[in-house]
N, C-alpha and C positions, 0 to 999 in steps of 0.2 A: 660748584661751591655752594654750601647751604646758605640761605638768607634767613632773615627774621621771619617770624610766623605771619602769614597773610590772614589766616582764618583760625579762630579758636571757637570751640563749641563743645557741646555734649551730643554724641550720637547715641540715641536710646531706642530700645525695642526694635532691633533689626530683624526683619522677617525676610528670608531668602528662598524663593522658589527657583530651582535650577533646572534648566532644560538642555538636552543635547541637541546640537544643530549641525548642519552641513557647514564646514569651514568656508565654503565658497561665498556664503551670504555675508560673511564678516570682512572679506577682503576690502570693500570700499571704506571700511572704518579703521583699518589697521594702520597705526601711525608708522612713519618711517623709522627704521632702526629697531623695530620690535618684531617678535614672532609670537605666534599663538602659544599659550601655556596650556598643556593638556593634563587632564585628570584621567589616568589609566587609559590613555589613548583617545579619550573623548574630548570634544570641543563643547564647552558649556557656556551658556549665558545665564544670567540671574535677573529675575524680577525682584526688586528690592523695595521694601517699604520701611520707613523709620522716621524718627522724630529728631529734628534739630532743636536743641534747647540752649539757652544762655549764649547765643551766638554773638560774636564780635568780629568785625572786619577791620583790620589795621588798628586794633585796640579800641574800637568804638562800637558800642551797642546801639544800633540804629532803632529808634522807636518803631514798634509794630513789625520789626524784622528780627526778633530775638528768639521766638518759639514758633515753629511751624513744621508741617509735614514735608516729606519728599518721597517720591516714588521714582525709581530709575531702572533702566535696563542696561546691563553692563556685561562685558566679557573679559577674559583673562589673557595677559601677555607677559612676556619677559624681555628684558633688554640686557645685553652684555656690554658693560662699560669699559672693557679692556682688562678688567681684573676679576669681576664676578658677575653672575647673573642676578639681576634685580627682578623680582616678581611684582607685577602691577596689574591695574585694571584700566579699561577704556570704557567710557560711557557713550552709549548710542543715543540715549534720551534721558533727560532729567526733568521731572515735573515738580513744580513748587507752586504755592498759592500767591507768591509775591512777584509782581511784575518788575520791580526794581532789581531784584536779584537776577532774574532772567536777562534783563537788559544789560546789566554790568558784566555778567559772566560771558554772555554771548559776544559782546563787542570787544571786551578787553582780552579774553582768553579763548575765543573761538569755541566756546562750549556749546552744548546742545540742550539748553534749558527752554522750558515752555511753562508759562504761567497759566494755571487753570484753577477754578474753585476746588478746594480740598477740605476734607474733614477726616477725623479718625475717632475710634472708640476703643476703650479697653474695658472688658466686661467679664466678671466672674461668671463662668458658664456651667461648670460642673465640678465635682470633687477634685481639688488639687490642680485645676486647669484654668487658664484665662484665655478669653477670645480677644485677639487683636485684629482690628480691621482698619485699613487705609482706603479712602475713596477719593476719586477725582471726577469732575463733571466735564464731559465732552459732548458737544452737540445736544445739550439738554438731557443727557443720560448719565447717571452715576456709574462709573466703573469701580471695581473693587478688587482688593488684594488682602487676603486675611488668612489667619490660622488659629487653631486651638492649641495652646502651648502649655506644657507641663510647668508647674511652679518650682520644680526641682532643677537647679543649675549645677553644672559640673565644668571643670577646666577643659579646654580644648586639648585633645591628645595629639602628640607628635605623629605625623604620617597619616592622620585621619582625613576623611573627606571634608570635615568641618574646617580643619586647618587650611586646606587648599582654598576653600571659598572665602574664609574670613581674613586670613593672614597674608594679604597683599598690601604691602606698606608703601607702594609707589603708584603713581598715576601717570598716564601718558595721553597726550592730546595733540592730534595732528594740527599743525599751523600751516601746512602746505605739503606738497609732494616730497620735499626734502628737508623739512623743518618740523621738529617735534618738541613740545614743551614737556618737561619732566617735573613732577612735584612729589614731595614726600609727605606721607600721612603718618603721624606719630600717635600711638595710643598703646595702652597696655593690652595684653592678651585677654580676650573676653571670655566670659562664661557662656555656655550654651545649654539649651534645653530642648527636649524632644517635642516635635510638632505632631500632634495626634491627627489633625485633619487640616486641609488648606483649601483655599479658593482663589482663583483668578478669573474674573469676568471683565473683559474689556474689548474695545473696538480695536483689534490688533492691526488691521489694515490702516486705519486712520492714524493710529498712534505710531506704528513702527514700519509699516510697509507690507505689501502682500507677500514678500519673500519670507517674512517671519511667521505668517499665519499657520502653516502646517506644523511648526515646531512649538509654538506657544499655546496652541489650542488643544494639546493633549496633556495627559497626566505628567506632572514634573518628574524628572529623573530623581531628584532628591529635594527635601525641604528642611531648612535649618532656621534656628532662632538664636540670637545672642542678646545679652543684656545691654552691651555698649558701655561707653565711658567718655571721659574727656578726650578730645582730639585736638590736634594742631596740624595745620597744613602749611607747608613751606614750598614756595616756588624755588627750585634748586638749579635748573639748567635748561638751556635750549640746545637740543641735539641737532647737529648739522653734518656730522661725519660719522660713518659707520666704522667702529673699531673692528679689527680682525677678530673673527670668532675663535674660540678655543679649539684646539685640535682634538 
């Protein structure tokens, strides 16, 4: 049953670098009662950089925790609730610049947040394009995720790879071997723009583990950018029993 909104914010300037991986490396992160959601038979993870703006938690805008960056690594799952398949995302790592956010999320919801110094820049770089860059500091070195993005935006097309990446409106988080938290992310369908060039430079082993290094150190399978919108997150359910799958 849906509950009142836990989090309201704007998610803006979402840059997604998508990489194909071996499904075996995701098994330790797969929540109970979910299965991997594939794009044309491929298992994808996404490096995501974006901005939180006008953030409120339980209706309160906490000082110095309203506007900030986030970089995360996520993959895609689906859950059958007995009637329909719900398409969702699972987060392997979430980096923010605010220690309080990481503390609350990790302790209350078993999330995977890490607080590191962060910064971002938005720069007009060439005709009809803008350079978006997200950076975070680890062991004294700045890591970066960025892209040169067209200023022309279009609606997401049904059945497109952009729809697969962006339009997951559920999230799943393992609370144990047989318990999974389900939450709903509400937002309008976003507008997307072509990414001319992209960059990811980071300490993959320290950030995500050596098993991810062969996959995140190569050219992305695809790169997308969305403008974003107001969002609302609702904690909806704790999954304890697996319903029978459709025949």
